TIVEXKE-332775 format. One line per 8 residues: for each residue x, y, z of C-alpha. Coordinates in nm, 4 decimals. Each point is the difference from the previous one (the first is absolute). Example, Ala and Ser with C-alpha at 12.3 -4.5 7.8 and 13.67 -1.06 7.14 Angstrom:
2
1.2300,-0.4500,0.7800; 0.1370,0.3440,-0.0660
end
This chain:
199
3.8365,0.4395,-3.2288; -0.1254,-0.3518,-0.0808; 0.3435,-0.1469,0.0654; 0.0259,0.1894,0.3251; -0.3339,-0.1460,0.1079; 0.1282,-0.3508,-0.0795; 0.3455,0.0566,0.1545; 0.1691,-0.0545,-0.3338
0.3233,0.1769,-0.0988; -0.0348,0.2586,-0.2746; 0.2966,-0.1474,-0.1898; -0.1142,-0.3647,0.0196; -0.1535,-0.1979,-0.2854; -0.3421,-0.1415,0.0908; -0.1786,-0.2950,-0.1606; -0.3722,-0.0361,0.0671
-0.2268,-0.3052,-0.0152; -0.3644,0.0987,0.0334; -0.2697,-0.2661,-0.0034; -0.1575,-0.2936,0.1752; 0.2762,-0.2360,0.1138; -0.1235,-0.3122,-0.1787; 0.2243,-0.2511,-0.1842; -0.0896,0.1110,-0.3541
0.1043,0.3610,0.0736; 0.3650,-0.1084,-0.0065; 0.1115,0.1349,0.3361; 0.2511,-0.2862,0.0292; 0.1560,0.1077,-0.3321; 0.0305,0.3606,0.1175; 0.1550,-0.1063,0.3325; 0.2558,-0.2211,-0.1750
0.0950,0.2885,-0.2285; 0.0224,0.2425,0.2915; 0.2189,-0.2362,0.2037; 0.2498,-0.0216,-0.2881; -0.0054,0.3763,-0.0579; 0.0371,0.0999,0.3663; 0.3447,-0.1599,0.0227; 0.1154,0.2254,-0.2858
-0.1973,0.3145,0.0854; -0.0236,0.0690,0.3740; -0.1994,0.3174,-0.0767; -0.2851,-0.2159,-0.1330; -0.3296,-0.0353,0.1908; -0.3043,-0.2132,-0.0713; -0.3511,0.0880,0.1201; -0.2625,-0.2740,-0.0164
-0.3568,0.1138,0.0607; -0.3332,-0.1749,-0.0338; -0.2326,-0.2439,0.1714; 0.1800,-0.2868,0.1750; -0.0729,-0.3659,-0.0640; 0.1069,-0.3252,0.1597; 0.2389,-0.0423,-0.2949; 0.1606,0.3433,0.0479
0.0468,-0.0429,0.3750; 0.1905,-0.3244,-0.0578; 0.2010,0.1486,-0.2869; 0.0951,0.3220,0.1770; 0.1052,-0.1839,0.3151; 0.2984,-0.1255,-0.2025; 0.1053,0.3588,-0.0737; -0.0589,0.1539,0.3438
0.3668,0.0954,0.0466; 0.0529,0.1380,-0.3499; 0.1184,0.3627,0.0280; -0.1931,0.2775,-0.1701; -0.3225,-0.2010,-0.0162; -0.3183,0.1799,0.1109; -0.3140,-0.2151,0.0185; -0.3430,0.1606,0.0354
-0.3434,-0.1544,-0.0010; -0.3102,0.1593,-0.1470; 0.0616,0.3743,-0.0186; -0.2520,0.2862,-0.0201; -0.0278,0.1887,-0.3286; 0.2041,0.2968,0.1220; 0.2884,-0.2273,0.1021; -0.0174,-0.1756,-0.3372
0.0569,0.3364,-0.1669; 0.2979,0.0670,0.2271; 0.1474,-0.3395,-0.0942; -0.0361,0.0717,-0.3723; 0.1532,0.3429,0.0491; 0.2916,-0.1317,0.2087; 0.1047,-0.2901,-0.2229; 0.2334,0.0053,-0.2997
-0.1658,-0.2927,-0.1768; -0.2916,-0.2395,0.0336; 0.0543,-0.3749,-0.0357; -0.2954,-0.2316,-0.0530; 0.1132,-0.3332,-0.1510; -0.3572,-0.1292,-0.0001; -0.1110,-0.2723,-0.2405; -0.3709,0.0668,0.0518
-0.0663,0.3658,-0.0815; -0.2858,0.0848,-0.2352; 0.1214,0.3586,-0.0364; 0.2142,0.1013,0.2940; -0.1501,0.3277,0.1200; 0.2899,0.0396,0.2405; 0.2288,0.0547,-0.3004; -0.2143,0.2991,-0.0983
0.0103,0.1292,0.3573; 0.3792,-0.0214,0.0047; 0.0250,0.1767,-0.3348; -0.2175,0.2882,0.1199; 0.2812,0.0612,0.2506; 0.2598,-0.0297,-0.2769; 0.1389,-0.3345,0.1191; 0.1176,-0.2781,-0.2343
-0.1341,-0.3509,0.0479; 0.1007,-0.3651,-0.0290; -0.2672,-0.2483,-0.1048; -0.0166,-0.3504,-0.1413; -0.0123,-0.0652,-0.3733; -0.3575,-0.1294,-0.0168; -0.2547,0.0698,-0.2733; -0.1931,0.2513,0.2123
0.2911,0.1879,0.1636; 0.1835,0.0216,-0.3334; -0.2873,0.2117,-0.1342; 0.0533,0.2508,0.2839; 0.3776,0.0144,0.0589; 0.2250,0.0872,-0.2941; 0.3148,-0.1991,0.0751; 0.3048,0.2260,0.0109
-0.2058,0.3168,-0.0403; -0.2114,0.0580,0.3150; 0.1011,-0.3140,0.1890; 0.1508,-0.3434,-0.0361; -0.1662,-0.3348,-0.0625; 0.1577,-0.3174,0.1368; -0.0738,-0.3683,-0.0344; -0.2115,-0.1635,0.2747
0.2231,-0.0879,0.2965; 0.2747,0.2142,-0.1572; 0.1650,0.1198,0.3217; 0.3455,0.0378,-0.1587; -0.1567,0.1903,-0.2891; -0.1789,0.2325,0.2420; 0.3192,0.0614,0.1964; 0.1833,0.0931,-0.3206
-0.2741,0.2445,-0.1049; -0.0217,0.1709,0.3394; 0.3812,0.0226,0.0121; -0.0131,0.1963,-0.3263; -0.2237,0.2570,0.1669; 0.2175,0.0171,0.3109; 0.3062,0.0595,-0.2176; -0.1831,0.2461,-0.2255
-0.2659,0.1987,0.1919; -0.0596,0.2194,-0.3065; -0.1101,-0.3070,-0.1946; -0.2462,-0.0869,0.2782; -0.1400,0.3537,-0.0024; -0.0342,0.0069,-0.3791; -0.1818,-0.3330,-0.0058; -0.2296,0.1071,0.2828
-0.0873,0.3237,-0.1797; -0.0820,-0.1933,-0.3177; -0.2389,-0.2096,0.2059; -0.1546,0.3148,0.1436; -0.0523,0.1408,-0.3513; -0.1621,-0.3292,-0.1035; -0.2488,0.0070,0.2895; -0.0974,0.3592,-0.0746
-0.0398,-0.0855,-0.3693; -0.1835,-0.3343,0.0250; -0.1431,-0.0655,0.3429; -0.1771,0.3151,0.1182; -0.3707,-0.0205,0.0857; -0.0961,0.2050,-0.3060; 0.2104,-0.2172,-0.2328; -0.1416,-0.3256,0.1392
-0.3519,0.1464,-0.0164; 0.0559,0.0834,-0.3686; 0.1163,-0.3557,-0.0700; -0.2974,-0.1572,0.1823; -0.2444,0.2362,-0.1703; 0.1532,-0.0885,-0.3366; -0.0523,-0.3715,0.0674; -0.3671,0.0558,0.0929
-0.0619,0.2125,-0.3101; 0.1583,-0.2618,-0.2246; -0.2150,-0.2757,0.1538; -0.3144,0.2117,-0.0424; 0.0818,0.0681,-0.3677; 0.0605,-0.3704,-0.0653; -0.3241,-0.0881,0.1791; -0.1978,0.2480,-0.2114
0.1530,-0.1409,-0.3208; -0.0901,-0.3518,0.1099; -0.3607,0.1003,0.0752; -0.0414,0.1798,-0.3340; 0.1477,-0.2984,-0.1843; -0.2315,-0.2406,0.1867; -0.3063,0.2152,-0.0777
end
């Protein structure tokens, strides 16, 4: 249904970039990878969605004739859910993510992800298990990883489901609330010890 809404073929393979189109998000890396892949896999599509910037308008003008490319601006929440449902993988080669909530959103839909091997993203994405990590500006590396999923859709599904299991195990509201509560309780205990020791 989501693919029908977006005029995407049911048998195509769909990459998704979801985020503000600023330089550090790595949109240029994803476009370079997609350009290389599209010559080998004509069933490949690439959806780019998120707020536009002066940088992105200039960048995307160079790719205006690239087949299979769908560029959207800021999308409402319901459309965002359709995009996550319609895609086969999420690519976000960003060098500036503190956590990367969009990875969790993709996993909830059972989709594998590609991120950059930074200190923060490496704590979220398990390379080779629920997604792939690439070097910054690693367009060739990204193309190779996405090609593996195109060639082996079962691998993509398995990795996406592992991500989904991880979100449900670690990142639910109740789990995060337990972690935060535990931190507060530990701080209070340490504070009480310090006050007793000072007295």
